[in-house]
C-alpha positions as CSV (number, residue, x, y, z in Angstrom):
1,M,-19.3,-17.4,31.4
2,S,-18.9,-13.7,31.1
3,E,-15.1,-14.0,32.0
4,H,-14.7,-16.6,29.1
5,L,-16.5,-14.3,26.6
6,L,-14.2,-11.4,27.7
7,L,-11.1,-13.5,27.4
8,G,-12.2,-14.6,23.9
9,V,-13.0,-11.1,22.6
10,A,-9.7,-9.7,24.2
11,A,-7.8,-12.6,22.6
12,I,-9.2,-11.8,19.1
13,I,-8.1,-8.1,19.3
14,V,-4.7,-8.9,20.9
15,L,-4.0,-11.6,18.3
16,G,-5.1,-9.8,15.4
17,V,-3.0,-6.7,16.0
18,S,0.1,-8.4,17.3
19,A,0.1,-10.9,14.4
20,Q,0.3,-7.8,12.0
21,W,2.9,-6.2,14.1
22,F,5.1,-9.4,14.1
23,A,4.6,-9.8,10.3
24,W,5.9,-6.2,9.7
25,R,8.9,-6.9,11.9
26,L,9.6,-10.2,10.1
27,R,8.8,-8.8,6.7
28,L,6.3,-11.5,6.1
29,P,2.7,-11.2,4.7
30,S,0.5,-10.3,7.6
31,I,-2.3,-12.7,6.5
32,L,0.0,-15.7,7.1
33,L,0.6,-15.0,10.7
34,L,-3.3,-13.9,11.1
35,L,-4.2,-17.4,9.9
36,L,-1.7,-19.1,12.0
37,F,-2.7,-17.3,15.1
38,G,-6.4,-17.8,14.5
39,F,-5.8,-21.6,13.8
40,L,-3.7,-21.8,17.1
41,A,-6.3,-19.9,19.1
42,G,-9.3,-21.9,17.6
43,P,-9.2,-25.5,16.7
44,I,-5.8,-26.2,18.5
45,T,-6.2,-24.5,21.9
46,G,-10.0,-23.6,21.9
47,I,-9.3,-20.2,23.4
48,I,-11.5,-18.5,20.7
49,E,-15.0,-20.0,19.8
50,P,-16.5,-17.4,17.4
51,D,-19.8,-19.1,17.2
52,V,-20.2,-19.1,21.0
53,L,-18.9,-15.5,21.4
54,F,-21.0,-14.0,18.8
55,G,-23.9,-16.5,18.1
56,D,-26.2,-15.2,15.4
57,L,-24.3,-11.9,15.1
58,L,-21.2,-13.5,13.6
59,F,-22.0,-13.3,10.0
60,P,-23.7,-9.9,10.1
61,V,-20.7,-8.5,11.9
62,V,-18.4,-10.0,9.3
63,S,-20.4,-8.5,6.5
64,I,-20.3,-5.0,8.0
65,S,-16.6,-5.3,8.6
66,V,-16.0,-6.2,5.1
67,A,-18.2,-3.4,3.8
68,I,-16.0,-0.9,5.8
69,I,-12.8,-2.5,4.4
70,L,-14.2,-2.1,0.9
71,F,-15.2,1.5,1.7
72,E,-11.7,2.4,2.7
73,G,-10.4,0.7,-0.5
74,G,-12.6,2.9,-2.6
75,L,-11.1,6.0,-0.8
76,T,-7.7,5.1,-2.3
77,L,-9.0,4.9,-6.0
78,R,-8.2,7.8,-8.3
79,L,-10.0,8.3,-11.7
80,S,-6.8,10.0,-13.1
81,E,-5.2,6.5,-13.2
82,L,-8.0,5.1,-15.6
83,P,-7.1,6.7,-18.9
84,K,-4.0,4.6,-19.3
85,V,-5.2,1.4,-17.7
86,G,-9.0,1.4,-17.6
87,D,-9.4,-1.1,-20.4
88,V,-7.2,-3.6,-18.6
89,I,-9.0,-3.2,-15.3
90,F,-12.5,-3.6,-17.0
91,R,-11.4,-6.7,-18.8
92,L,-9.8,-8.1,-15.7
93,I,-13.1,-7.8,-13.7
94,S,-15.3,-8.9,-16.6
95,V,-13.7,-11.3,-19.1
96,G,-10.9,-12.2,-16.6
97,A,-13.3,-12.9,-13.9
98,L,-15.7,-15.1,-16.0
99,L,-12.6,-17.1,-17.2
100,T,-11.5,-17.5,-13.7
101,W,-14.8,-18.7,-12.5
102,G,-15.3,-21.2,-15.4
103,L,-11.6,-22.8,-15.1
104,A,-11.8,-22.9,-11.3
105,A,-15.1,-24.6,-11.4
106,L,-13.9,-27.2,-13.9
107,S,-10.7,-27.7,-11.8
108,A,-12.8,-28.0,-8.5
109,H,-15.0,-30.7,-10.2
110,Y,-12.3,-32.8,-11.9
111,I,-9.4,-32.4,-9.5
112,V,-11.1,-32.0,-6.0
113,G,-14.1,-34.1,-7.0
114,L,-16.8,-31.6,-5.9
115,N,-20.2,-31.9,-7.6
116,W,-21.2,-29.3,-10.2
117,P,-23.2,-27.1,-8.1
118,L,-20.6,-26.7,-5.3
119,S,-17.8,-26.4,-8.0
120,A,-19.7,-23.6,-9.6
121,L,-20.0,-21.9,-6.1
122,L,-16.4,-22.4,-5.1
123,G,-15.2,-21.0,-8.5
124,A,-17.4,-17.8,-8.1
125,I,-16.0,-17.4,-4.5
126,L,-12.3,-17.7,-5.7
127,I,-12.7,-14.9,-8.3
128,V,-12.0,-12.2,-5.6
129,T,-8.6,-11.2,-4.5
130,G,-9.4,-8.1,-2.3
131,P,-7.7,-5.0,-0.9
132,T,-6.9,-6.9,2.4
133,V,-4.2,-8.9,0.6
134,I,-3.5,-6.9,-2.4
135,G,-2.8,-3.7,-0.4
136,P,-0.3,-5.0,1.9
137,L,1.6,-6.8,-0.7
138,L,1.7,-3.7,-2.8
139,R,3.1,-1.7,0.1
140,Q,5.8,-4.4,0.5
141,V,6.5,-4.7,-3.2
142,R,6.0,-1.0,-4.3
143,P,5.9,-2.0,-8.1
144,K,6.8,0.7,-10.7
145,G,4.6,2.2,-13.3
146,E,1.1,1.4,-14.1
147,V,0.9,-2.2,-12.8
148,A,0.3,-1.1,-9.3
149,A,-2.9,1.0,-10.2
150,V,-4.2,-2.1,-12.1
151,L,-3.7,-4.4,-9.2
152,K,-5.2,-1.9,-6.8
153,W,-8.3,-1.2,-8.9
154,E,-8.6,-5.0,-9.7
155,G,-8.4,-5.9,-6.0
156,I,-11.1,-3.6,-4.9
157,L,-13.6,-3.8,-7.8
158,I,-13.4,-7.6,-8.1
159,D,-14.8,-8.2,-4.5
160,P,-18.3,-6.9,-5.3
161,V,-18.2,-8.8,-8.7
162,G,-17.3,-12.1,-7.0
163,A,-19.5,-11.7,-4.1
164,V,-22.5,-11.0,-6.3
165,L,-21.7,-13.9,-8.6
166,A,-21.4,-16.2,-5.5
167,V,-24.7,-15.1,-4.2
168,L,-26.5,-15.7,-7.5
169,V,-24.8,-19.2,-7.8
170,F,-25.8,-20.0,-4.2
171,E,-29.5,-18.9,-4.7
172,A,-29.7,-21.1,-7.8
173,I,-28.3,-24.1,-5.8
174,L,-30.9,-23.6,-3.0
175,E,-33.5,-23.5,-5.7
176,G,-32.1,-26.4,-7.7
177,E,-32.1,-24.3,-10.9
178,I,-28.3,-24.3,-11.6
179,S,-29.2,-24.4,-15.3
180,Q,-30.6,-20.9,-15.1
181,V,-27.5,-19.4,-13.6
182,P,-26.3,-17.5,-16.8
183,A,-29.6,-15.6,-17.2
184,A,-29.9,-15.0,-13.4
185,I,-26.2,-13.5,-13.4
186,A,-27.1,-11.2,-16.2
187,F,-30.1,-9.8,-14.5
188,G,-28.5,-9.8,-11.0
189,V,-25.4,-7.9,-12.2
190,L,-27.7,-5.2,-13.8
191,Q,-29.7,-4.8,-10.6
192,T,-26.4,-4.7,-8.5
193,M,-24.9,-2.2,-10.7
194,F,-27.9,0.1,-10.6
195,I,-28.4,-0.2,-6.8
196,G,-24.7,0.0,-6.1
197,V,-24.0,3.2,-8.3
198,I,-27.1,5.1,-7.2
199,G,-26.8,4.2,-3.6
200,G,-23.0,5.0,-3.4
201,L,-23.4,8.3,-5.2
202,L,-26.3,9.3,-3.0
203,A,-24.4,8.4,0.2
204,A,-21.3,10.4,-1.0
205,G,-23.3,13.3,-2.1
206,I,-25.1,13.6,1.2
207,L,-21.8,13.5,3.2
208,V,-20.1,16.1,0.9
209,L,-23.2,18.4,1.1
210,F,-23.4,18.2,5.0
211,M,-19.6,18.8,5.3
212,R,-19.6,21.7,2.8
213,R,-22.4,23.5,4.7
214,F,-20.8,22.7,8.0
215,W,-23.7,20.8,9.3
216,I,-21.4,18.1,10.7
217,P,-18.9,19.3,13.5
218,D,-15.3,18.1,12.9
219,H,-15.3,15.6,15.7
220,L,-18.5,13.8,14.2
221,Q,-17.3,13.7,10.5
222,N,-15.7,10.3,10.8
223,G,-18.7,8.9,12.7
224,V,-21.2,10.3,10.1
225,A,-19.0,8.9,7.2
226,L,-19.2,5.5,8.9
227,L,-23.0,5.9,9.5
228,L,-23.7,6.6,5.8
229,A,-21.4,3.9,4.7
230,I,-22.9,1.1,6.9
231,G,-26.4,2.5,6.4
232,S,-26.2,2.6,2.6
233,F,-24.6,-1.0,2.7
234,A,-27.5,-2.4,4.8
235,I,-30.3,-0.7,2.6
236,S,-28.5,-1.9,-0.6
237,N,-28.3,-5.5,0.7
238,L,-32.0,-5.4,1.6
239,L,-32.8,-4.4,-2.0
240,H,-30.5,-7.1,-3.4
241,P,-28.2,-9.4,-1.7
242,E,-24.4,-8.2,-1.7
243,A,-25.3,-5.0,-3.7
244,G,-24.0,-3.3,-0.6
245,L,-20.5,-4.1,-1.4
246,L,-20.6,-2.2,-4.5
247,T,-22.4,0.6,-2.8
248,V,-19.7,1.2,-0.3
249,T,-17.0,1.0,-3.0
250,V,-18.7,3.5,-5.3
251,M,-19.3,5.7,-2.2
252,G,-15.6,5.7,-1.4
253,L,-14.6,6.2,-5.1
254,A,-16.9,9.2,-5.3
255,L,-15.5,10.9,-2.1
256,A,-11.9,10.2,-3.2
257,N,-12.3,12.0,-6.5
258,Q,-14.4,15.2,-5.3
259,N,-12.7,18.5,-4.6
260,W,-15.4,20.2,-2.6
261,V,-14.3,19.0,0.8
262,S,-11.2,17.5,2.5
263,I,-11.5,13.9,3.5
264,K,-8.0,13.2,4.5
265,H,-9.0,12.8,8.2
266,I,-11.7,10.4,7.1
267,V,-9.2,8.3,5.1
268,E,-6.7,8.2,8.0
269,F,-9.6,7.0,10.3
270,K,-10.6,4.4,7.9
271,E,-7.1,3.1,7.4
272,N,-6.7,2.6,11.1
273,L,-10.0,0.9,11.5
274,T,-9.3,-1.3,8.6
275,I,-6.2,-2.6,10.1
276,L,-8.0,-3.5,13.2
277,L,-10.9,-5.2,11.3
278,I,-8.7,-7.2,9.0
279,G,-6.9,-8.6,12.1
280,V,-10.2,-9.4,13.8
281,L,-11.8,-11.0,10.8
282,F,-9.0,-13.3,9.9
283,I,-8.6,-14.4,13.6
284,V,-12.4,-15.1,13.8
285,L,-12.7,-16.9,10.6
286,A,-9.5,-19.0,10.9
287,S,-10.5,-20.0,14.5
288,R,-13.8,-21.4,13.0
289,L,-11.9,-24.1,11.2
290,Q,-12.3,-27.6,12.4
291,L,-9.3,-30.1,12.5
292,A,-11.4,-32.9,10.9
293,D,-12.3,-30.6,8.0
294,I,-8.6,-29.7,7.5
295,S,-7.3,-33.4,7.8
296,S,-9.8,-34.4,5.3
297,L,-8.1,-32.4,2.5
298,G,-5.9,-34.5,0.3
299,W,-3.2,-33.8,-2.2
300,S,-5.9,-33.1,-4.8
301,S,-6.7,-30.0,-2.9
302,V,-3.0,-28.8,-3.2
303,L,-3.1,-29.6,-6.8
304,F,-6.0,-27.5,-7.2
305,V,-4.3,-24.5,-5.6
306,L,-1.3,-25.0,-7.9
307,V,-3.7,-24.9,-10.9
308,L,-5.1,-21.7,-9.7
309,I,-1.7,-20.1,-9.5
310,V,0.1,-21.6,-12.4
311,V,-2.6,-22.0,-15.0
312,I,-5.8,-20.0,-14.3
313,R,-4.4,-16.8,-13.2
314,P,-1.9,-16.5,-16.1
315,L,-4.6,-17.4,-18.7
316,A,-6.9,-14.7,-17.1
317,V,-4.3,-12.1,-17.4
318,L,-3.1,-12.9,-20.8
319,V,-6.6,-12.8,-22.2
320,S,-7.5,-9.5,-20.3
321,T,-4.3,-7.7,-21.3
322,F,-4.3,-8.8,-25.0
323,R,-3.2,-5.9,-27.1
324,S,-3.3,-3.6,-24.1
325,R,-0.8,-0.6,-23.5
326,L,1.0,-2.7,-20.8
327,D,4.5,-4.0,-21.6
328,G,5.4,-7.7,-21.4
329,R,7.1,-7.2,-17.8
330,S,4.0,-5.7,-16.4
331,R,1.6,-8.4,-17.9
332,L,3.9,-11.0,-16.4
333,F,3.9,-9.5,-13.1
334,L,0.1,-9.3,-13.2
335,T,0.0,-13.1,-13.4
336,W,2.1,-13.2,-10.2
337,M,-0.4,-11.3,-8.1
338,A,-3.7,-12.9,-7.2
339,P,-3.9,-13.7,-3.6
340,R,-7.2,-14.4,-2.0
341,G,-8.4,-12.6,1.1
342,I,-11.1,-11.9,3.7
343,V,-14.0,-11.5,1.3
344,A,-13.5,-15.1,-0.1
345,A,-13.2,-16.4,3.5
346,S,-16.3,-14.6,4.8
347,V,-18.4,-15.6,1.8
348,A,-17.4,-19.2,1.9
349,S,-18.0,-19.3,5.6
350,V,-21.6,-18.0,5.1
351,F,-22.6,-20.1,2.2
352,S,-20.9,-23.2,3.5
353,F,-22.9,-23.0,6.8
354,E,-26.2,-22.3,5.1
355,L,-25.8,-25.1,2.5
356,A,-24.8,-27.5,5.3
357,E,-27.9,-26.4,7.2
358,A,-30.0,-27.2,4.1
359,G,-28.6,-30.7,3.7
360,H,-26.2,-30.3,0.7
361,T,-23.6,-33.0,0.8
362,G,-20.1,-31.8,0.6
363,A,-20.8,-28.2,1.6
364,E,-18.7,-28.4,4.7
365,S,-15.5,-28.9,2.5
366,I,-16.1,-25.3,0.9
367,V,-14.5,-23.4,3.9
368,P,-11.3,-25.5,4.4
369,L,-10.7,-25.5,0.6
370,T,-11.1,-21.7,0.5
371,F,-8.8,-21.3,3.4
372,L,-6.3,-23.7,1.8
373,V,-6.5,-21.4,-1.3
374,I,-5.9,-18.4,0.9
375,V,-3.0,-19.8,2.6
376,G,-1.4,-21.2,-0.6
377,T,-1.8,-18.0,-2.7
378,V,-0.7,-15.8,0.0
379,L,2.2,-17.8,0.8
380,F,3.3,-18.1,-2.8
381,Y,2.7,-14.6,-3.9
382,G,3.9,-13.1,-0.5
383,L,7.2,-14.8,-0.7
384,T,7.9,-14.6,-4.5
385,A,6.2,-11.3,-5.7
386,A,9.0,-9.1,-4.3
387,P,11.9,-11.1,-5.9
388,A,9.9,-11.4,-9.2
389,A,9.2,-7.7,-9.3
390,R,12.9,-7.0,-8.7
391,R,13.9,-9.6,-11.5
392,L,11.6,-8.0,-13.8
393,G,12.9,-4.5,-13.1
394,L,9.5,-3.3,-11.6
395,A,10.4,-2.8,-7.9
396,E,13.0,-2.2,-5.3
397,L,12.4,-4.0,-2.0
398,N,14.1,-1.3,0.2
399,P,14.4,1.8,-1.8
400,Q,17.2,4.2,-0.6
401,G,16.6,7.2,-2.8
402,V,15.7,10.7,-1.6
403,L,13.0,13.1,-2.6
404,F,14.1,16.7,-1.8
405,V,11.5,19.4,-1.3
406,G,13.5,22.6,-2.0
407,A,16.3,22.8,-4.7
408,H,18.4,25.8,-3.8
409,A,22.2,25.7,-4.1
410,W,23.2,23.8,-0.9
411,A,20.2,21.4,-1.3
412,R,21.4,20.5,-4.8
413,A,25.0,19.9,-3.4
414,L,23.6,17.6,-0.8
415,A,21.5,15.8,-3.6
416,K,24.4,15.6,-6.0
417,S,26.5,13.9,-3.2
418,I,23.8,11.3,-2.6
419,Q,23.6,10.7,-6.3
420,D,27.3,10.3,-6.8
421,A,27.1,7.7,-4.0
422,G,24.8,5.6,-6.1
423,F,21.3,6.6,-4.9
424,R,18.4,8.1,-6.9
425,V,17.5,11.7,-6.0
426,V,14.5,13.8,-7.2
427,L,14.2,17.5,-6.3
428,I,10.9,19.4,-6.3
429,D,10.8,23.3,-6.5
430,T,8.6,26.1,-7.6
431,N,11.6,28.3,-8.6
432,W,12.4,27.7,-12.3
433,Q,16.0,29.1,-11.7
434,N,16.7,26.3,-9.3
435,I,15.1,23.8,-11.7
436,V,17.4,24.8,-14.6
437,A,20.4,24.9,-12.4
438,G,19.7,21.4,-11.2
439,Q,19.2,20.1,-14.7
440,L,22.5,21.6,-15.7
441,E,24.1,19.7,-12.8
442,G,22.7,16.4,-13.9
443,L,19.9,16.1,-11.3
444,D,16.5,14.8,-11.7
445,M,14.3,18.0,-11.2
446,H,10.6,18.5,-11.0
447,H,8.8,21.9,-11.2
448,G,5.7,22.1,-9.0
449,D,4.3,22.5,-5.6
450,A,5.1,19.5,-3.3
451,L,1.8,19.8,-1.6
452,S,-0.4,19.6,-4.9
453,E,-2.2,16.4,-6.1
454,E,-0.4,16.8,-9.5
455,V,3.1,16.0,-8.0
456,M,1.7,12.8,-6.4
457,E,0.4,11.7,-9.7
458,E,3.1,13.0,-12.1
459,C,6.3,12.4,-10.1
460,E,7.9,9.0,-10.4
461,F,9.0,7.8,-7.1
462,D,10.7,4.7,-8.3
463,G,13.7,4.0,-6.1
464,I,12.8,6.7,-3.7
465,G,12.3,5.8,-0.1
466,R,12.4,8.9,2.1
467,L,11.6,12.7,2.0
468,L,13.9,15.6,3.0
469,A,12.0,18.9,3.3
470,V,14.7,21.5,3.2
471,T,13.0,24.8,2.1
472,S,13.4,28.0,3.7
473,N,9.8,28.1,4.9
474,N,9.2,26.0,8.1
475,E,5.5,25.8,7.5
476,V,6.0,24.3,4.1
477,N,8.5,21.7,5.5
478,S,6.0,20.8,8.1
479,L,3.2,20.4,5.6
480,A,5.3,18.3,3.4
481,A,6.2,16.2,6.3
482,L,2.6,15.7,7.0
483,R,1.8,15.0,3.3
484,F,4.2,12.3,2.5
485,P,3.9,9.7,5.2
486,E,1.3,8.0,3.2
487,V,3.9,7.4,0.5
488,F,7.1,6.7,2.5
489,G,5.9,6.2,6.2
490,R,6.5,8.5,9.1
491,A,9.9,7.1,9.8
492,A,11.2,8.1,6.4
493,V,10.0,11.8,6.4
494,Y,12.6,14.4,7.6
495,Q,12.6,18.3,7.7
496,L,14.9,21.0,8.9
497,P,14.6,22.0,12.5
498,F,12.8,25.3,13.4
499,G,14.6,28.5,14.1
500,S,15.3,28.2,17.8
501,K,18.7,28.5,19.5
502,N,17.7,26.3,22.4
503,V,18.2,22.7,21.5
504,I,15.6,21.3,23.8
505,E,13.1,23.9,22.7
506,N,13.8,23.2,19.1
507,L,13.1,19.4,19.6
508,Q,9.9,20.2,21.5
509,Q,8.6,23.1,19.6
510,K,6.1,21.1,17.8
511,P,4.6,17.7,18.6
512,S,6.3,14.8,16.7
513,H,3.0,13.9,15.0
514,L,2.9,17.5,13.4
515,R,6.2,17.4,11.9
516,G,8.9,15.3,10.3
517,R,12.1,14.0,11.9
518,F,14.5,16.8,12.5
519,L,17.5,16.6,10.1
520,F,21.2,16.6,11.1
521,G,21.1,18.4,14.4
522,A,18.7,20.4,16.6
523,Q,20.6,23.7,15.6
524,T,21.0,23.0,11.8
525,T,18.1,25.3,10.6
526,Y,17.9,26.6,7.1
527,R,19.5,29.9,7.9
528,Y,22.3,28.2,9.8
529,L,23.1,25.9,6.9
530,L,22.9,28.7,4.4
531,E,25.4,30.7,6.3
532,Q,27.8,27.9,6.5
533,W,27.5,27.5,2.7
534,Q,28.0,31.1,2.1
535,N,31.2,30.9,4.2
536,G,32.7,28.4,1.8
537,A,31.5,25.1,3.3
538,E,31.6,22.0,1.0
539,V,30.0,18.6,1.0
540,K,32.6,15.9,1.3
541,A,32.4,12.1,1.4
542,T,35.0,10.3,3.7
543,S,35.6,6.5,3.8
544,L,35.9,5.1,7.3
545,T,38.4,2.2,7.9
546,Q,40.0,0.3,10.8
547,K,43.0,2.8,10.5
548,F,40.8,5.9,10.0
549,T,37.8,5.6,12.3
550,Y,34.9,7.8,13.1
551,Q,36.8,9.2,16.1
552,D,39.7,10.0,13.9
553,W,37.2,11.8,11.6
554,Q,36.0,13.9,14.5
555,N,39.6,14.6,15.7
556,M,40.5,15.7,12.2
557,Y,37.5,18.0,11.5
558,G,36.4,19.0,15.0
559,D,34.0,21.9,14.8
560,R,34.6,22.4,11.0
561,A,32.1,19.6,10.0
562,I,28.5,18.6,10.2
563,P,27.7,14.9,9.6
564,L,24.8,14.6,7.1
565,F,24.5,11.2,5.7
566,L,26.1,7.7,6.0
567,V,26.5,5.1,3.3
568,T,26.6,1.5,5.0
569,E,28.5,-1.5,3.9
570,R,25.2,-2.9,2.4
571,H,24.9,0.3,0.4
572,E,22.0,1.6,2.4
573,L,21.7,5.3,3.1
574,S,21.3,6.5,6.7
575,I,20.5,10.1,7.7
576,F,21.7,11.9,10.7
577,T,19.0,13.1,12.8
578,A,18.7,15.4,16.0
579,E,17.0,12.7,18.0
580,D,18.6,9.5,16.9
581,P,21.8,9.7,14.9
582,P,23.5,6.7,13.4
583,L,26.8,5.5,14.8
584,P,29.4,5.3,12.0
585,R,31.7,2.3,11.6
586,S,34.6,1.2,9.6
587,G,33.7,0.2,6.1
588,Q,31.1,2.9,5.9
589,T,31.2,6.4,4.1
590,I,30.2,9.6,6.0
591,I,28.9,12.5,3.9
592,S,29.5,15.8,5.7
593,L,29.2,19.6,5.3
594,V,32.8,20.8,5.9
595,L,34.0,24.3,6.2
596,T,37.5,24.4,4.4
597,N,38.5,27.7,6.0
598,G,37.7,28.4,9.7
599,V,35.4,26.9,12.0
600,I,31.6,26.0,11.7
601,A,29.9,29.0,13.1
602,D,27.5,29.2,16.0
603,N,23.8,28.8,15.3
604,A,22.7,31.6,13.0
605,S,19.9,33.9,13.7
606,D,16.4,32.8,13.7
607,L,14.1,33.0,10.7
């Protein structure tokens, strides 16, 4: 028996993580593979039986996991985003949510045939979208402008709203007083807001106070943050059902917008934990589905999903964005992003089970209907959101542009060569002379400190997909390489090598997780490139053909050239690195630093 339990728990973790990895490799929405893996492991093969594995702990574990996910979502919210889009966000989670609830309930009753109480409950459950599905899609699509902030805020804040509404409807169904739902909702929302806001601010305040006074050692800060999040969630839920979701969201929001202590390590820990929890939750909940329940769903259920996508979401967005500052393209894209996620699945699983235990006919159909909505909306939005965003001019699927940290003379020459090849470049520098010189050369310049919050908020990264830290200061380059993986990913963050004459020592001077990928070669330090530039080196672009190959290029320039960039046949930009340089082929263009008179010098003196 214990071996079976061990196999089941191990299978949940293995399938949850591997599904997300395969989805990343295949560029598919991760939730689709998570649901598929869970379905195969549950009703198809019987490898995973969540009710046997967890027993009565199943739903408490699910609830705590959802709380941690929402806490992590709150840590990503910035109040500085609200002045421009705060009115739209408020209307989406209030007027838009109520409109979605009403129309979804009507559709569930007249299309699927549920009775009115269950229709009202299903409509409330399907209000939520959630960070578990919105976050991955936003990372995949990377929409421009304010629409990304709107979707992120809506996805996080709508979860407590939908969960509380579903709880109130559920309680009314159990008491048989569905006619009293409107008054119960008003009173319940006020209670939830009071408990959630006070509890979240109090928990965040305690953590900040303890960290500011160094009452928590560094190695326990993540643990204490998790302790306070789960503790405040549980206490708030005792005071009012589902108020804990708002509590942890407010706690994360408060921590993210304070300046007294650094929480970067907490954010990183919660991001990693959330990835694991998302995988586990979807595998567990999908494996609880029964084949009989799935087979009982007819074409009316498919029509119900289509109505949610084609009719209800567009109407809710149009009403919520009426006379707002958003342009027509952004409003249209908002109608294209309302996938349902883990909160809808978990709430539906809990309420369906309890209603079925209480003897409510038809309650068993809530879970398969909810999962059908999750699969249908994730499939539709996951496969169409990126093309729609590109068609609307709001996103670029695989941005190839480059952000330069450092705008001295040879950095501007490199940036100009990339811009001339058809890619967007942005340069950041604190030196006004470099900024003015770059503007005169037609480059997109930004004055400021690349490590400051203002740059992250003010600099437009549309079309930018990687960072090149090329300042004269190795520490600044390394800090920039640590700062921007959250924007571009670690694989797209580069910096100049340190000042070591020994190639192996240069590559191993600092661990890879404390620096970016080394640019160009192990010896191409700032001082080295500066000396070549002062000796008359120029940036040149050379087209490779079958008659003039890369070998011919090497034979032509020999020691007089350093390969920098490669423009592929598909108009993608590859960067030469010390560890893993690309292999140029015919049909591609190589951009290099060439010394027109003489030979590229030996490695310059260390900085």
